[in-house]
Structure formats: structure tokens, C-alpha cells
C-alpha positions as CSV (number, residue, x, y, z in Angstrom):
1,M,0.0,0.0,0.0
2,L,3.0,2.3,0.6
3,L,4.2,1.8,-3.0
4,K,0.7,2.5,-4.3
5,R,0.6,5.7,-2.2
6,I,4.1,6.8,-3.5
7,I,3.1,6.1,-7.2
8,H,-0.3,7.9,-6.9
9,T,0.7,10.9,-4.8
10,Q,0.7,13.2,-7.8
11,D,-2.8,12.0,-8.8
12,A,-4.1,12.8,-5.3
13,L,-2.6,16.3,-5.1
14,S,-2.8,17.7,-8.6
15,Y,-6.2,18.6,-10.0
16,R,-5.0,18.6,-13.6
17,V,-3.5,15.1,-13.3
18,W,-6.6,13.9,-11.6
19,E,-8.9,15.4,-14.3
20,N,-6.8,14.0,-17.2
21,K,-6.9,10.5,-15.7
22,L,-10.6,10.8,-15.0
23,V,-11.3,11.8,-18.6
24,E,-9.2,8.9,-19.9
25,N,-10.9,6.4,-17.6
26,L,-14.4,7.7,-18.4
27,K,-13.7,7.2,-22.1
28,K,-12.6,3.6,-21.4
29,L,-15.6,3.1,-19.2
30,E,-18.0,4.4,-21.9
31,E,-16.5,2.0,-24.5
32,T,-16.7,-0.9,-22.1
33,K,-20.3,-0.2,-21.1
34,K,-21.3,-0.1,-24.8
35,E,-19.4,-3.2,-25.6
36,I,-20.9,-5.2,-22.7
37,K,-24.5,-4.0,-23.3
38,V,-24.3,-4.8,-27.0
39,K,-22.9,-8.3,-26.4
40,S,-25.5,-8.8,-23.7
41,I,-28.4,-7.8,-25.9
42,E,-27.1,-10.0,-28.7
43,S,-26.7,-13.0,-26.5
44,F,-29.6,-12.7,-24.0
45,G,-31.9,-10.1,-25.5
46,T,-31.4,-7.9,-22.3
47,T,-28.8,-6.0,-20.4
48,I,-28.7,-8.6,-17.6
49,I,-24.9,-9.1,-17.9
50,W,-24.3,-5.4,-17.3
51,D,-26.5,-5.4,-14.3
52,V,-24.7,-8.5,-12.8
53,A,-21.3,-6.9,-13.5
54,Y,-22.4,-3.7,-11.8
55,I,-23.5,-5.5,-8.7
56,C,-20.3,-7.6,-8.7
57,C,-18.2,-4.4,-8.8
58,I,-20.1,-2.9,-5.9
59,I,-19.6,-6.0,-3.8
60,F,-15.9,-6.1,-4.8
61,M,-15.4,-2.5,-3.7
62,I,-17.1,-3.1,-0.4
63,V,-14.9,-6.1,0.2
64,I,-11.8,-4.1,-0.5
65,Y,-12.9,-1.3,1.9
66,V,-13.6,-3.9,4.6
67,L,-10.2,-5.5,4.0
68,Y,-8.5,-2.1,4.4
69,I,-10.3,-1.5,7.7
70,T,-9.4,-5.0,8.9
71,V,-5.7,-4.5,8.1
72,Y,-5.7,-1.1,9.8
73,S,-7.4,-2.3,12.9
74,L,-5.3,-5.5,13.3
75,T,-2.1,-3.5,12.8
76,G,-3.1,-1.0,15.4
77,T,-4.2,-3.5,18.0
78,K,-1.6,-6.2,17.5
79,L,1.6,-4.1,17.5
80,G,0.9,-2.5,20.9
81,C,2.1,1.0,20.1
82,L,-0.1,3.9,21.0
83,Y,1.1,5.9,18.0
84,L,0.0,3.1,15.6
85,L,-3.3,2.6,17.5
86,V,-4.2,6.3,17.0
87,M,-2.9,6.4,13.4
88,S,-4.9,3.2,12.7
89,A,-8.0,4.8,14.0
90,I,-7.4,7.9,11.8
91,Q,-6.8,5.5,8.8
92,I,-10.1,3.8,9.5
93,I,-12.0,7.1,9.7
94,L,-10.4,8.2,6.4
95,T,-11.3,4.8,4.8
96,L,-14.9,5.2,5.9
97,Y,-15.0,8.7,4.5
98,G,-13.4,7.5,1.3
99,M,-16.2,4.8,1.1
100,K,-18.8,7.6,1.5
101,I,-17.2,9.6,-1.3
102,S,-17.0,6.5,-3.6
103,F,-20.6,5.6,-3.1
104,G,-21.9,9.2,-2.9
105,N,-22.6,9.4,-6.5
106,E,-23.4,7.0,-9.3
107,L,-20.4,4.6,-9.6
108,F,-20.4,4.1,-13.3
109,S,-21.4,7.5,-14.5
110,T,-19.6,8.7,-17.6
111,N,-20.6,12.4,-16.9
112,I,-17.6,14.3,-15.7
113,E,-19.8,16.7,-13.7
114,N,-20.7,13.8,-11.4
115,Y,-17.1,13.6,-10.0
116,K,-15.5,16.1,-7.6
117,F,-11.9,16.5,-6.7
118,H,-11.7,16.3,-2.9
119,R,-8.5,18.3,-2.3
120,I,-8.6,18.4,1.5
121,Y,-9.4,14.7,1.9
122,N,-6.7,13.7,-0.5
123,F,-4.1,16.0,1.2
124,I,-4.9,14.6,4.6
125,N,-4.9,11.1,3.3
126,V,-1.5,11.5,1.7
127,I,0.0,13.0,4.9
128,V,-1.4,10.3,7.1
129,D,-0.3,7.5,4.7
130,Y,3.3,8.9,4.7
131,M,3.3,9.0,8.5
132,Y,1.5,5.6,9.0
133,Y,3.1,3.1,6.6
134,P,6.8,3.6,7.4
135,V,6.1,3.3,11.1
136,A,3.9,0.3,10.6
137,I,6.6,-1.4,8.5
138,W,9.3,-0.5,11.1
139,M,7.2,-1.9,13.9
140,L,6.4,-5.1,12.0
141,L,10.1,-5.7,11.3
142,R,11.1,-4.9,14.9
């Protein structure tokens, strides 16, 4: 997760980079949606495949968020360091807020106006990640 944070720090802090990646991803999503819907209609006469894929993606996202929360809570409680316990609680709160942001609007919308750049949340998340992960790795190795 630390490597992911290092690689995607620029995405989290720069509006232009975020917007460019969003536009690129929305184009890919639009093409994929059209492709899946056409194949589904040709094969089954309905868009049932798209509906099932949508539900599977929502379930997958929820599982990922629950996994993050589990890792943070286990790290904070098992290592026995007050600093990590407090930082794990902050990480859990940020993860829950990130979940609220993710599910706040339509997940597979291709309209760019439905997405908002959360500058303060991203900034706080980057700072907390850079403070949390190195200490957690150090405590695990110790």
C-alpha cells in the first residue's frame, strides 16, 4: 500500500493530473459499457450481464474497503504501540470517509460533472499515509 501511495501521490494532489486520468478512464468506461451492453443484448436479449457486472463491482469495492479497515485495525491493536493505534483509528476514519465519497454518486457515471476533486481529503490522506506506513513497517520488522 505504501508503494501505491508513492506512485499515486501526484494523482491525489494535482487537479490537472486527476482530471486527465478521469477523462481517460471515463472514455474507457463508456466504451466498455457499450461493448458489454451490445454483447449482452445480442446473447440474451437484455442487459442482464451489465446489471450483474455492476452488482459484482459494488460488492468487490465493499470487500476491498472492509479489507483495508481490517488490516488497519489489526495493525493498530496487535503491535501494541499507542502511536500506531491512534494512526490506525485515523486511517479507519479516512477509509470510511473514502467509502462515503465513492458511493456518494453513481459509480459508473460517464458524466464528468458527477465527479468532484476532494482536495482536503486527498491531502490529509497523503500526509497520514506517509506517516503511518513507514512506522507500521518498522514496527512489523522490529
